[in-house]
C-alpha positions as semicolon CSV with decimal commas, in nm:
position;residue;x (nm);y (nm);z (nm)
1;M;-0,008;0,004;0,004
2;P;0,149;0,333;-0,119
3;S;0,238;0,598;0,157
4;K;0,033;0,904;0,178
5;Q;0,297;1,137;0,297
6;N;0,505;1,328;0,072
7;P;0,888;1,324;0,101
8;K;0,890;1,622;0,269
9;Q;0,646;1,540;0,518
10;K;0,810;1,165;0,590
11;E;1,116;1,409;0,684
12;I;0,925;1,661;0,929
13;V;0,785;1,300;1,092
14;G;1,108;1,200;1,103
15;R;1,268;1,496;1,260
16;V;0,977;1,510;1,531
17;M;1,003;1,161;1,624
18;H;1,366;1,158;1,679
19;E;1,331;1,462;1,905
20;F;1,078;1,268;2,108
21;K;1,340;0,977;2,140
22;E;1,601;1,216;2,241
23;G;1,366;1,363;2,505
24;E;1,369;1,695;2,329
25;L;1,034;1,747;2,245
26;N;0,786;1,993;2,383
27;S;0,426;2,051;2,383
28;G;0,251;2,364;2,325
29;G;0,260;2,404;2,681
30;G;0,649;2,367;2,692
31;R;0,639;2,050;2,890
32;K;0,859;1,769;2,758
33;V;0,636;1,506;2,579
34;R;0,635;1,170;2,741
35;N;0,378;0,979;2,552
36;P;0,464;0,814;2,237
37;R;0,083;0,875;2,096
38;Q;0,129;1,225;2,175
39;A;0,463;1,277;2,016
40;I;0,309;1,093;1,673
41;A;0,011;1,346;1,704
42;I;0,244;1,646;1,693
43;A;0,452;1,481;1,416
44;L;0,154;1,425;1,211
45;H;0,042;1,782;1,282
46;E;0,323;1,941;1,197
47;A;0,393;1,741;0,874
48;G;0,009;1,812;0,772
49;S;-0,097;1,495;0,766
50;S;-0,334;1,437;1,048
51;N;-0,649;1,238;1,001
52;E;-0,796;1,475;1,236
53;Q;-0,772;1,814;1,077
54;S;-0,939;1,904;0,705
55;P;-0,725;1,900;0,418
56;A;-0,747;2,281;0,435
57;Q;-0,605;2,265;0,800
58;N;-0,303;2,018;0,732
59;R;-0,237;2,237;0,445
60;R;-0,175;2,552;0,675
61;S;0,012;2,352;0,913
62;L;0,253;2,215;0,661
63;K;0,308;2,555;0,530
64;R;0,373;2,695;0,850
65;T;0,619;2,419;0,988
66;E;0,803;2,467;0,643
67;A;0,834;2,846;0,710
68;R;0,952;2,795;1,071
69;E;1,245;2,516;0,925
70;R;1,338;2,810;0,687
71;R;1,361;3,041;0,918
72;G;1,575;2,785;1,157
73;A;1,397;2,690;1,493
74;T;1,581;2,996;1,694
75;G;1,390;3,252;1,460
76;R;1,689;3,406;1,291
77;A;1,918;3,160;1,073
78;G;2,214;3,114;1,299
79;E;2,141;3,279;1,557
80;G;2,008;3,089;1,875
81;T;1,849;3,145;2,212
82;R;1,990;3,395;2,465
83;A;2,104;3,090;2,692
84;E;2,307;2,983;2,347
85;L;2,456;3,303;2,301
86;Y;2,521;3,355;2,650
87;E;2,716;3,027;2,642
88;R;2,921;3,137;2,338
89;A;2,989;3,474;2,504
90;K;3,105;3,280;2,853
91;R;3,360;3,055;2,594
92;A;3,447;3,394;2,451
93;N;3,513;3,519;2,798
94;I;3,300;3,864;2,735
95;P;3,281;4,063;3,056
96;G;2,927;4,183;3,174
97;R;2,751;3,891;3,016
98;S;2,559;3,822;3,274
99;K;2,325;4,157;3,234
100;M;2,331;4,165;2,851
101;N;2,026;4,082;2,689
102;K;2,003;3,885;2,357
103;D;2,063;4,187;2,103
104;E;2,384;4,302;2,330
105;L;2,532;3,934;2,341
106;R;2,502;3,914;1,978
107;R;2,689;4,226;1,946
108;A;2,936;4,143;2,205
109;L;2,992;3,839;2,016
110;D;3,009;3,990;1,660
111;R;3,275;4,232;1,783
112;K;3,478;3,968;1,916
113;H;3,507;3,764;1,604
């Protein structure tokens, strides 16, 4: 029986299930997903291949996921979260890093490199 998912959808489902297996998948509320059925539901929703949604909702979900992946999960490509920027600043030994916000950390790192 042929699959009902295109290659892009399969890739998204695989990525989400990998996140789940690594313990990195969060629910909408920010809590770690522990239930495999919930992980499958999230994967199918993000891939736009859920049988619980209308075709139009599935198309919107897939477009939203593709846009998020193009941007990068962190918002801007290659940027990272404040915590990631802070860790980079710590390794670069930037003084005053603990009081800096995300933009200030980014600028300080750019000046350092």
